N, CA, C and O of each residue as an XYZ file, in Angstrom:
600
protein
N     153.901    130.611     95.451
C     153.889    129.896     95.150
C     154.695    128.654     96.362
O     155.023    129.218     97.407
N     154.979    127.340     96.335
C     155.341    126.063     97.549
C     157.049    126.554     97.999
O     157.552    126.703     99.113
N     157.843    126.775     96.112
C     159.268    127.227     96.620
C     159.478    128.127     97.333
O     160.310    128.067     98.239
N     158.480    129.561     96.971
C     158.712    130.432     97.882
C     158.549    130.262     99.045
O     159.342    130.603     99.923
N     157.213    129.562     99.247
C     156.816    129.673    100.857
C     158.024    129.153    101.699
O     158.492    129.560    102.763
N     158.482    127.816    100.635
C     159.476    126.548    101.423
C     160.964    127.379    101.934
O     161.612    127.329    102.980
N     161.104    128.012    100.875
C     162.317    129.348    101.104
C     162.206    130.260    102.187
O     163.154    130.719    102.825
N     161.115    130.475    102.347
C     160.810    131.789    103.847
C     160.386    131.268    104.770
O     159.587    131.912    105.450
N     160.733    129.925    105.166
C     160.845    129.115    106.000
C     162.656    128.992    106.358
O     163.160    129.314    107.434
N     163.070    128.692    105.696
C     164.365    128.203    105.888
C     164.515    129.505    106.287
O     164.375    129.688    107.496
N     164.749    130.411    105.643
C     164.615    132.282    105.765
C     164.452    132.024    107.704
O     165.351    131.892    108.534
N     163.366    132.031    107.837
C     163.352    132.525    109.131
C     163.754    131.542    110.488
O     163.818    131.760    111.697
N     163.925    130.668    109.852
C     164.777    128.915    110.712
C     166.053    129.433    110.155
O     166.776    128.436    110.178
N     166.999    130.772    109.492
C     168.539    131.162    109.706
C     169.156    129.675    108.222
O     170.258    129.750    107.679
N     168.577    129.038    108.046
C     168.911    128.227    106.865
C     168.891    129.069    105.748
O     167.911    129.301    105.041
N     170.220    129.592    105.603
C     170.136    130.870    104.628
C     170.738    130.428    103.048
O     170.383    130.957    101.994
N     171.883    129.158    103.220
C     171.669    128.159    102.155
C     170.668    127.735    101.516
O     170.469    127.977    100.325
N     169.735    126.874    102.443
C     168.019    126.274    101.776
C     167.366    127.471    100.954
O     166.821    127.512     99.850
N     167.714    128.708    102.211
C     166.113    129.708    100.963
C     167.091    130.216    100.114
O     166.828    131.384     99.826
N     168.066    129.827     99.623
C     168.563    130.671     98.563
C     168.724    129.777     97.456
O     168.601    130.219     96.314
N     169.015    128.431     97.685
C     168.200    127.475     97.166
C     166.777    126.642     96.923
O     166.518    125.640     96.255
N     166.130    127.344     97.606
C     164.479    127.123     96.788
C     164.372    128.573     96.381
O     163.986    128.797     95.233
N     164.626    129.449     97.066
C     164.408    130.914     95.797
C     164.868    130.538     94.932
O     163.981    130.123     94.186
N     166.212    130.352     94.341
C     166.978    130.120     93.273
C     165.999    129.259     92.539
O     165.437    129.880     91.637
N     165.690    128.215     92.643
C     164.484    127.187     92.085
C     163.283    128.249     91.314
O     163.086    128.497     90.124
N     162.678    128.678     92.431
C     161.310    129.281     92.133
C     161.729    130.484     91.105
O     161.079    130.618     90.068
N     162.900    131.418     91.425
C     163.222    132.518     90.771
C     163.633    132.069     89.408
O     163.733    132.859     88.470
N     163.884    130.717     89.306
C     164.662    130.424     87.781
C     163.125    130.699     87.379
O     162.739    131.786     86.950
N     161.959    129.114     87.652
C     160.736    128.975     87.282
C     159.648    130.231     86.823
O     158.795    130.310     85.939
N     160.090    131.086     87.802
C     159.244    132.688     87.700
C     159.847    133.220     86.069
O     159.181    133.312     85.037
N     160.953    133.442     86.219
C     161.392    134.255     84.882
C     161.502    133.650     83.298
O     161.749    134.190     82.220
N     161.234    132.440     83.649
C     160.608    131.298     82.593
C     160.020    130.805     81.577
O     160.084    130.364     80.430
N     159.028    131.233     83.061
C     157.349    130.727     82.794
C     156.436    131.832     82.634
O     155.685    131.890     81.660
N     156.467    133.040     83.874
C     156.596    134.613     84.072
C     156.527    135.725     83.315
O     155.706    136.554     82.924
N     157.996    135.383     83.221
C     159.089    136.439     82.424
C     158.887    137.136     83.441
O     157.938    137.133     84.226
N     160.701    138.321     83.381
C     161.242    138.799     84.679
C     160.141    140.127     84.555
O     159.529    140.249     85.616
N     159.815    140.959     83.713
C     158.067    141.802     84.632
C     157.241    141.384     85.302
O     156.703    142.319     85.895
N     156.570    139.909     85.698
C     155.803    139.690     86.731
C     155.751    140.572     87.927
O     156.349    141.648     87.907
N     155.147    140.227     88.855
C     155.059    140.544     89.896
C     155.172    140.272     90.728
O     155.391    140.991     91.702
N     155.029    138.642     90.690
C     155.734    137.797     91.530
C     156.944    137.229     91.684
O     157.458    136.869     92.743
N     157.573    137.130     90.128
C     158.571    137.643     90.001
C     159.086    138.433     90.900
O     159.857    137.855     91.667
N     158.920    139.670     91.102
C     159.470    140.920     91.646
C     159.613    140.747     92.907
O     160.593    141.139     93.541
N     158.207    139.871     93.591
C     157.837    139.290     95.437
C     159.472    138.669     95.298
O     160.400    139.172     95.932
N     159.577    137.953     94.727
C     160.762    136.573     94.648
C     162.302    137.566     94.949
O     163.252    137.258     95.670
N     162.201    138.227     94.508
C     163.828    139.010     94.455
C     163.655    139.874     95.479
O     164.663    140.082     96.155
N     162.519    140.518     95.829
C     162.451    140.919     96.834
C     162.848    140.004     98.179
O     163.843    140.242     98.863
N     162.178    139.233     98.367
C     162.189    138.036     99.321
C     163.824    137.639     99.335
O     164.388    137.300    100.376
N     164.380    137.711     98.276
C     166.139    137.474     98.252
C     166.374    138.301     98.655
O     166.762    138.045     99.794
N     166.419    139.428     98.449
C     166.804    140.305     99.370
C     167.447    140.465    100.299
O     168.632    140.663    100.567
N     165.796    140.276    101.185
C     165.377    140.132    102.560
C     166.560    139.093    103.352
O     167.023    139.415    104.446
N     166.893    138.066    102.780
C     167.947    136.960    103.161
C     168.986    137.652    103.216
O     169.460    138.002    104.297
N     169.688    138.071    101.681
C     171.087    138.602    101.716
C     170.985    140.087    103.031
O     171.957    140.273    103.764
N     169.764    140.970    103.142
C     169.772    141.417    104.376
C     169.901    140.676    106.003
O     170.112    141.182    107.105
N     169.786    139.968    105.785
C     169.249    139.221    107.473
C     171.266    138.794    107.100
O     171.926    139.110    108.090
N     171.926    138.354    106.243
C     173.130    138.289    106.084
C     173.900    138.601    106.564
O     174.799    138.060    107.208
N     173.373    140.599    106.028
C     174.140    142.084    106.497
C     175.615    142.221    105.471
O     176.724    142.740    105.595
N     174.639    141.159    104.062
C     175.224    142.197    102.573
C     174.203    142.764    101.925
O     173.513    142.371    100.984
N     174.203    143.971    102.708
C     173.406    145.159    102.589
C     173.614    145.575    100.861
O     172.704    145.927    100.110
N     174.873    145.439    100.552
C     174.773    145.603     99.025
C     174.320    144.697     98.267
O     173.926    145.340     97.294
N     174.147    143.794     98.101
C     173.920    142.755     97.392
C     171.965    142.801     97.308
O     171.203    142.368     96.445
N     171.624    143.725     98.981
C     170.194    143.100     99.652
C     169.579    144.604     97.958
O     168.621    144.662     97.187
N     171.065    145.630     98.244
C     170.046    146.406     97.631
C     169.724    146.241     96.327
O     168.655    146.593     95.829
N     171.085    145.443     95.469
C     171.139    145.549     94.130
C     169.508    144.704     93.680
O     168.856    145.143     92.733
N     168.969    143.377     94.570
C     168.229    142.894     94.044
C     166.702    143.958     94.635
O     165.940    143.904     93.669
N     166.216    144.577     95.426
C     165.144    145.045     96.150
C     164.992    146.456     94.995
O     163.989    146.936     94.467
N     166.638    146.882     94.886
C     166.292    148.522     94.308
C     166.599    148.924     93.218
O     166.266    149.947     92.619
N     167.771    147.446     92.735
C     167.938    147.599     91.225
C     166.968    146.653     90.695
O     167.705    146.156     89.842
N     166.092    146.160     90.589
C     165.454    144.948     90.450
C     164.163    144.514     90.607
O     163.366    144.282     89.698
N     164.048    144.450     91.345
C     162.344    145.159     92.390
C     161.804    146.275     92.162
O     160.721    146.311     91.576
N     162.285    147.144     92.474
C     161.338    148.178     92.551
C     161.581    148.518     90.921
O     160.600    148.549     90.178
N     162.584    148.707     90.531
C     162.184    148.863     88.965
C     161.227    148.098     88.478
O     160.518    148.839     87.796
N     160.698    146.705     88.447
C     160.013    145.933     87.806
C     158.437    146.273     88.363
O     157.461    146.309     87.614
N     158.396    146.486     89.662
C     156.860    147.531     90.150
C     156.645    148.683     90.215
O     155.605    149.135     90.694
N     157.617    149.411     89.732
C     157.629    151.285     89.521
C     157.119    150.872     88.178
O     155.983    151.245     87.886
N     157.872    150.073     87.220
C     157.262    149.485     85.846
C     155.728    149.002     85.619
O     154.846    149.509     84.926
N     155.716    147.973     86.352
C     154.607    147.173     86.120
C     153.560    148.030     86.621
O     152.812    148.745     85.952
N     153.593    147.860     88.032
C     152.032    148.338     89.095
C     152.109    149.743     89.172
O     151.176    150.297     88.590
N     152.804    150.381     89.625
C     153.154    152.117     89.289
C     153.479    152.439     90.836
O     153.353    151.732     91.836
N     153.863    153.531     90.700
C     154.425    154.319     91.966
C     153.208    154.396     93.543
O     153.475    154.518     94.739
N     151.712    154.242     92.726
C     151.252    154.519     93.807
C     150.342    153.145     94.772
O     149.443    153.177     95.613
N     151.421    151.619     93.884
C     150.454    150.546     94.101
C     151.184    150.908     95.758
O     152.039    151.721     96.110
N     150.176    149.614     96.695
C     151.124    149.302     98.191
C     152.165    148.442     98.084
O     153.117    148.460     98.865
N     152.014    147.408     96.835
C     153.411    146.254     96.694
C     154.727    147.304     96.609
O     155.820    146.970     97.065
N     154.527    148.431     96.062
C     155.651    149.369     95.818
C     156.406    149.706     96.579
O     157.633    149.637     96.654
N     155.023    150.408     97.668
C     155.217    150.905     98.926
C     155.992    150.308     99.734
O     156.886    150.878    100.359
N     155.741    149.174     99.799
C     156.169    147.720    100.538
C     157.960    147.821    100.298
O     158.732    147.791    101.257
N     158.306    147.911     99.216
C     159.144    147.455     97.945
C     159.890    148.989     98.949
O     160.781    148.636     99.722
N     159.584    150.495     98.953
C     160.907    151.357     99.220
C     160.655    151.324    100.626
O     161.497    152.052    101.151
N     159.643    150.660    101.778
C     159.628    150.395    103.177
C     160.916    149.305    103.257
O     161.422    149.057    104.351
N     161.367    148.726    102.122
C     161.936    147.428    102.207
C     163.642    148.001    102.227
O     164.566    147.485    102.855
N     163.701    149.273    101.291
C     165.214    149.604    100.995
C     165.248    150.447    101.810
O     166.394    150.670    102.199
N     164.403    151.108    102.315
C     164.762    151.975    103.823
C     165.634    150.869    104.536
O     166.837    150.859    104.797
N     164.387    149.707    104.823
C     165.011    148.755    106.043
C     166.147    148.788    106.164
O     166.709    148.869    107.257
N     167.036    148.702    104.455
C     168.568    148.281    104.518
C     168.814    149.626    104.769
O     169.096    149.851    105.946
N     168.797    150.582    104.037
C     169.829    151.656    105.167
C     169.760    152.022    106.092
O     170.807    152.538    106.482
N     168.652    152.044    107.027
C     168.803    152.240    108.082
C     169.699    150.596    108.908
O     170.349    150.570    109.953
N     169.493    149.830    108.280
C     170.055    148.805    108.967
C     172.257    149.185    108.809
O     173.161    148.793    109.547
N     172.304    149.955    107.691
C     173.158    150.546    107.888
C     173.930    151.441    108.128
O     175.144    151.578    107.971
N     172.948    152.207    108.624
C     173.006    153.301    109.739
C     173.580    154.658    109.075
O     174.594    155.338    109.233
N     171.864    154.746    107.850
C     172.502    155.646    106.697
C     170.542    155.641    106.858
O     169.647    154.857    106.541
N     170.621    156.963    107.510
C     169.937    157.452    108.122
C     168.672    158.084    107.474
O     167.477    157.807    107.581
N     169.613    159.404    106.483
C     168.741    160.259    105.582
C     168.477    159.033    104.873
O     167.498    158.403    105.274
N     169.325    158.411    103.621
C     168.446    157.274    102.731
C     167.294    156.866    103.342
O     166.187    157.077    102.846
N     167.507    156.154    104.643
C     166.232    155.431    105.109
C     164.976    156.326    105.276
O     163.879    155.828    105.024
N     165.071    157.672    105.704
C     164.247    158.805    106.025
C     163.716    158.852    104.739
O     162.508    158.824    104.503
N     164.842    158.944    103.673
C     164.287    159.821    102.652
C     163.067    158.470    101.520
O     162.392    158.745    100.528
N     163.220    157.175    102.188
C     162.285    156.047    101.166
C     161.015    156.484    102.235
O     159.993    157.056    101.854
N     161.356    156.016    103.934
C     160.313    155.835    104.596
C     159.132    156.651    103.975
O     157.991    156.308    103.664
N     159.793    157.852    103.899
C     159.068    159.038    103.328
C     158.467    158.824    102.163
O     157.307    159.146    101.906
N     159.195    158.305    101.465
C     157.616    157.829     99.825
C     157.504    156.990     99.868
O     157.357    156.626     98.701
N     157.434    156.035    100.604
C     156.357    154.930    101.365
C     155.088    155.400    101.713
O     154.142    155.194    100.953
N     154.877    156.302    103.282
C     154.493    157.171    103.923
C     153.785    157.927    103.020
O     152.558    157.853    103.071
N     154.371    158.731    102.098
C     153.539    159.056    101.242
C     152.723    158.319    101.055
O     151.910    158.009    101.926
N     152.723    157.828     99.835
C     152.019    156.387     98.884
C     150.426    155.746    100.051
O     149.211    155.812     99.864
N     151.237    155.199    101.155
C     150.594    154.563    101.830
C     149.021    155.502    102.857
O     147.936    155.012    103.173
N     149.553    156.912    103.107
C     148.648    157.685    103.088
C     147.906    157.750    101.909
O     146.710    157.466    101.976
N     148.272    157.989    101.113
C     147.558    158.775     99.722
C     146.203    157.226     99.411
O     144.978    157.203     99.287
N     147.296    156.152     99.398
C     146.034    155.127     99.027
C     145.521    154.090     99.594
O     144.884    153.142     99.134
N     145.945    154.426    100.911
C     145.564    153.029    102.233
C     144.697    154.030    103.444
O     143.861    153.749    104.303
N     145.301    155.192    103.060
C     144.818    155.836    104.272
C     145.147    155.600    105.590
O     145.566    154.539    106.054
N     144.810    157.275    106.534
C     146.100    157.369    107.880
C     144.812    155.744    109.081
O     144.970    155.344    110.234
N     144.025    155.453    108.296
C     143.661    154.192    109.376
C     144.278    152.905    109.710
O     144.388    152.337    110.796
N     144.760    152.481    108.202
C     145.604    151.299    108.262
C     146.318    150.942    108.406
O     147.329    151.445    107.916
N     146.410    149.692    109.252
C     147.812    149.196    109.990
C     149.114    149.364    109.154
O     150.150    149.740    109.703
N     149.045    149.016    107.492
C     150.343    149.373    106.968
C     150.958    150.790    107.341
O     152.101    150.996    107.748
N     149.828    151.840    107.086
C     150.231    153.430    107.270
C     150.661    153.260    108.853
O     151.848    153.578    108.770
N     150.429    152.949    110.272
C     150.905    153.055    111.100
C     151.985    152.411    111.473
O     152.578    152.666    112.522
N     152.493    151.117    110.276
C     153.795    150.888    110.605
C     154.630    151.440    109.879
O     155.780    151.035    109.711
N     154.020    152.649    109.259
C     155.723    152.830    108.558
C     155.788    153.943    109.432
O     156.879    154.405    109.768
N     154.401    154.547    109.944
C     154.961    155.741    111.059
C     155.680    155.480    112.134
O     156.164    156.413    112.776
N     155.877    154.114    112.521
C     156.390    153.592    113.148
C     158.214    153.392    112.899
O     159.228    153.615    113.562
N     157.905    152.882    111.638
C     159.675    152.555    111.310
C     160.674    154.256    111.277
O     161.783    154.525    111.738
N     159.775    155.017    110.602
C     160.080    156.685    110.564
C     160.211    157.106    112.048
O     160.970    158.043    112.294
N     159.692    156.636    112.837
C     159.910    156.947    114.433
C     160.907    155.499    115.263
O     161.121    155.565    116.473
N     161.221    154.766    114.760
C     162.312    154.424    115.035
C     164.252    154.777    114.374
O     165.413    154.533    114.706
N     163.639    155.327    113.523
C     165.064    156.164    112.986
C     165.282    157.761    113.737
O     166.251    158.503    113.899
N     164.056    157.812    114.026
C     164.219    159.141    114.673
C     164.730    159.437    115.386
O     165.524    160.372    115.478
N     164.125    158.105    116.644
C     164.934    157.268    117.400
C     166.662    157.436    117.990
O     167.305    158.031    118.855
N     166.904    156.197    116.540
C     167.771    155.501    116.595
C     169.498    156.640    116.501
O     170.702    156.390    116.428
N     168.654    157.869    116.560
C     169.773    159.036    115.886
C     169.549    159.970    117.004
O     170.276    160.963    117.059
N     168.586    159.778    117.962
C     168.570    160.154    119.101
C     167.594    161.029    119.635
O     167.267    161.293    120.792
N     167.077    161.542    118.170
C     166.163    162.361    118.088
C     164.538    162.649    118.803
O     163.623    163.362    118.391
N     164.611    161.979    119.741
C     163.603    161.111    120.406
C     162.202    162.448    120.692
O     161.194    162.214    121.359
N     162.404    163.362    120.224
C     161.538    164.422    120.248
C     160.209    164.436    118.439
O     159.016    164.546    118.154
N     161.415    164.261    117.852
C     159.983    163.439    116.669
C     159.815    162.112    116.487
O     158.962    161.639    115.736
N     160.727    161.363    117.256
C     160.189    159.551    117.730
C     158.502    159.908    118.462
O     157.389    159.747    117.963
N     158.864    160.376    119.660
C     157.391    160.630    120.184
C     156.474    161.495    119.168
O     155.991    160.658    118.406
N     156.211    162.222    118.961
C     155.094    162.554    117.809
C     154.676    161.575    116.729
O     153.567    161.651    116.200
N     155.376    160.859    116.478
C     155.033    159.729    115.283
C     154.692    158.646    116.405
O     153.983    157.754    115.940
N     154.995    158.484    117.717
C     154.635    157.694    117.922
C     152.942    157.548    118.583
O     152.479    156.440    118.854
């Protein structure tokens, strides 16, 4: 939606207050019109979570991504849907940003399995998840694993 896109622009500009203002308007409209089980509603929750993550509020980010968005997508789209895999990737990013590499790898590997199975090993999103996994290994000083994946 237009409100969501405006919020994303504000977020990219670092104007998080404006981003939240537009995301909240969008979320309210989607909740009312589409309902809380609609994939677009889940996507907006995911975007809100990314702003919280950008601000370093990881607990709030996980609340939005994991407890709300992930649950909706798992129920509505199913655990093999590419959007669900992207949400798992975003959860892993938050854990990685917190330095919880074990949790990050747990979610990255779930995402990798879905993308490998559903999209195939030649898809760009599959390459991205391998890179994300390699970065976590590199951040831990496990360069041998990192090089193998890159």
